[in-house]
N, C-alpha and C positions, 0 to 999 in steps of 0.2 A: 573512814577514808582508806581506800585500798591503793597500794602502790604497785606499779608494774614496770618492767624494764621496757624502754622504748628506744634505747640506743646503747650500743656496745662499741668500745674502741677497737675491738678485734673484728667484729662483724659489720658494724655500721648500724643502719636502721633495723629495728626489730618489729616484726608483725605482732600486734597486740593480741591476736587470737591464737596463733599457733606457737608463739615465742621462738620463731626461727627468723632467718634473714628475710627482710621485707621483699615481697615479690610484686610484680606488675599487676597481675589479675586478682580476682577474688581469692580469698583464702580457701584452701581445699579441706581444711579441718572443720567439721560441722560444729556449730555452736550449740551447746547444751548446758545450761546452767542449772537445769532441773534434774540433778542426778539422784540416784537412790533406787530403792526397790518398791516405792509406791506406798509404803507403810509409814504412818505418822506415829512416832514414839513419844510417850510421856514419861519423864523422869522426875524424881524429887531429889533435890540436891541441897545440902547444907554446908558443904566444904567451902571454906574461905568466906563464910557469911556470918561468923560469930554465932552459929547455932540457928539462925533464922532460915527456914526452909523456903525454897522457891520451886515452882513447877516449870520444867524445861520442856518445850515442844520442839521436837526435831523431825526433819523429814517432810516438811510442808512443801509441796511442789509450786510455791509462789515466790515472787520476788517483787521488790520495789513497793509501789503503792498498794498492790493487792495484799501483800504480807502485812503492811502497816495497818490497813483497814481491818484485816482479820484480827490482828493483835489488839486493836482498839475495841473491837466487838467483844473479844474474850475478856479483856480487862473490865469492861463495863458489866458484863454478866456475872463476873466473879466479885465485883465490887472491890477491886484491888488494883494496885499499881503494877508496873512491869516495864519491860524494855525489849528491844530487838538487838541482839549481838551476834554478828557473823551468821545471819540467817536463822538463828535459833531464838524463839520467842521465850522470854522469861516472864512468868506471872508470880507475883509475891504471894507466898502461902502455899498450902497443899490443897490444890483444887483439881486433882487428877480425875476424880470420878465425874465432876461437873463438866470439865473440859472435854473428857472422852465422849460424853453424851452429846454435847454441843457440836463437836466435830463430826460425829457419826450422823447427826441430823443433816449436816452439810454435805454428806456423801463421802467422807474420808474413811479409810480403813485405819483403825487406831489400835495400838497395843500399849499396855502399861509395861514399862521396862524398869529394870533396877529394883531396888528394895523398898 
C-alpha cells in the first residue's frame, strides 16, 4: 500500500501526479512509472535473511498484473517461492542463471549484478 499526499493545510488540494497545487486542466507532468535504463538486473542477497539467499530481479518494465504474472511464471519454473516488494521480484534461492535464460527468451536485456 503506497501513501501519497492529497491535501496540505498550506496549499490545499494536491495533484497526485505532479505533487503541486491542484489545477483545473490535465496535469502537465508526463506519467512514466517505467523508469530505468532498460536493463533487467539480477542480484543475489542474503542480508537480513539469516543466511538464506534470494534472487532479486530489478528493472523490469512492468507493473501490476503483468509483473505479478511474470513473477508467478518465474517461481513455477524455478520450483520456488517468492514475492514482489516495491516492484522488485524476489525468488527464494540462487536461480540467477536459470532466470537470466528465461528472461532473455522473453526478450529482456539481462545482466548479473553484485557478487
